[in-house]
C-alpha angles and dihedrals in degrees: 000000000000091000087050094051091047091049092047092053091047095047093045093044093050090049095049095041094052092044097050093041087062091058091041096051096048094042090054091049090052093053093250114145113241099207095183138010110197133187110195131005134258127036116004121245097183136014138171134179122223133163092348097311128103114217115202138177116206132202101248111070093204104100146338140210145200115229107217119198109261095019093090137047097206092123089064090048092049097042107045120155110275092032113136109229138167121226129210117199133202127221089280094055091250119141108247098170134033113194108204096158097094093238103120091180093073091087143338112265149121115310109220133179099217118239101166142337141186113201094163110056116354095034099214140123130197138182146125114306112230086353094289106145091202089061107066111166136177122210127193114239123224115242091240097040121145131231116208102212126217092268090053097256115140118219134172120251119250114237115189098255092062097042122117093245091055093064121089118273093249091051091050091047091050092047090052093046096045095081098058089038090059090050090054091049091048092049092050093047092048093050091051089049088050087055092056094048093056120088088233135350124234116249096207089226126136092248122112113239098184138001115212114234112257094008127135089260092051093050089050091056099252117151140191111280095033114134113221110210105168141027104198104314095334118105116225119202101175142010094272091059090043095049093048093049093050101039094057091056107066112169092000125125108249132187112220120195116200139168122229124174090349091304123115117223135174128209131183118224144156119236114230114247112241126179117228112182104308095338132086115220136182123243131177099185103255124138125212118255113260132198133199103201122125093239091048091054092051091048090050089056091050094045092050089048092052093043092051092049092048092050092052093050088048091053090048088049092050091051091055097044100037102033135272122280130178087226087068089064134063132196134187091302092056091044089053091049090048090048090054091055092044092049090055089059092057131232096329089050090055093046089051091048093049093049091049094048093047096054088043091054092048096051095044091049090057093057107118094249120134113255091026121095091251089055090053091048091052089053088050091053091048089053090051090050097048091037096224134085116269109245109270092229094051090049089050095052093048090049092049093049089050092047091052093050091048091048092051090045090050092052092050092046093049094049088047090050092050090053093046098047104028113018109036 
């Protein structure tokens, strides 16, 4: 169980880190201020500021986020009129630090009861010094000033010129797309790494790699190198076709046509009935041909990546055409259960699980649902079509509605997962 928990934290951490780094990197390139880069949710357990960004690690390893300037209103929450703050000034009498945490011991400064502030355009703050209502004073705020929030985290203020909406539309679209894109890249890289950790990679051809001794195939005279072209009257072009046409015929007489040394032969055999879970499948005792070349391993990684993506799209399509069910979705509980199964399969099982989760996360995040990256991209596309910015208030309302829907869905999915894996 401890191994599963550690693996779960590592897998989830890698997924979030790679996804959020995509947003972070392209936001930085576009001149957008990344105020915070967080791994995990909930109370922080570690933080550090560097180059204008506050990096935090939070206690719950079930997510993460980047706070882009202009995409949050937390300064307004932290600096409401009447809030007691402490100001630190530089040599030009500009405010460089606003301590809103209530911990006056953080530094020596000017105690101020806040009356109003503008940290976006005017860059000023004013209030009553030492609480004296006869001493109202206004201070200029440095462009790169820092706010120490109630939980003690220091983040840089968000002037208009470094906000998300001030960047060009292509830069904003790339920033929104970069998270899923990084998940796709991670998935492909991990699948390729998996190809190099295996003794050999399957070729998905219709050529037999090995025949098990004493098996149905061996008794029928099949040998390694034989190329199976037909099962009964059905043509098979690869191992997927071959496996499907044999596994669904347990205990049935089957005609297998194959080519050996450029000569075509046909043999009749009866696949052995084997129970897999609740299903009975047919097996004849042949193993897929494997290769060990560098190019073959690269190709294996690409093929696994394409197959995984195709499968996910097929599942999503089934949900839309055959009706939605909570059992089609999985949250952190389902991922934990999958991590347990993957861990039991060893290092390669974990690699495969990580790659599958990564491409899954990338595709789901591109769905045109408000609050997801795909929803943000949809708003970007609408802005490009109408050739004017979408009103900030309208965008905020749409995003909030999407966030609430996702939150409710996550609660329902999590409860359904708990019932599936731990109660029923």
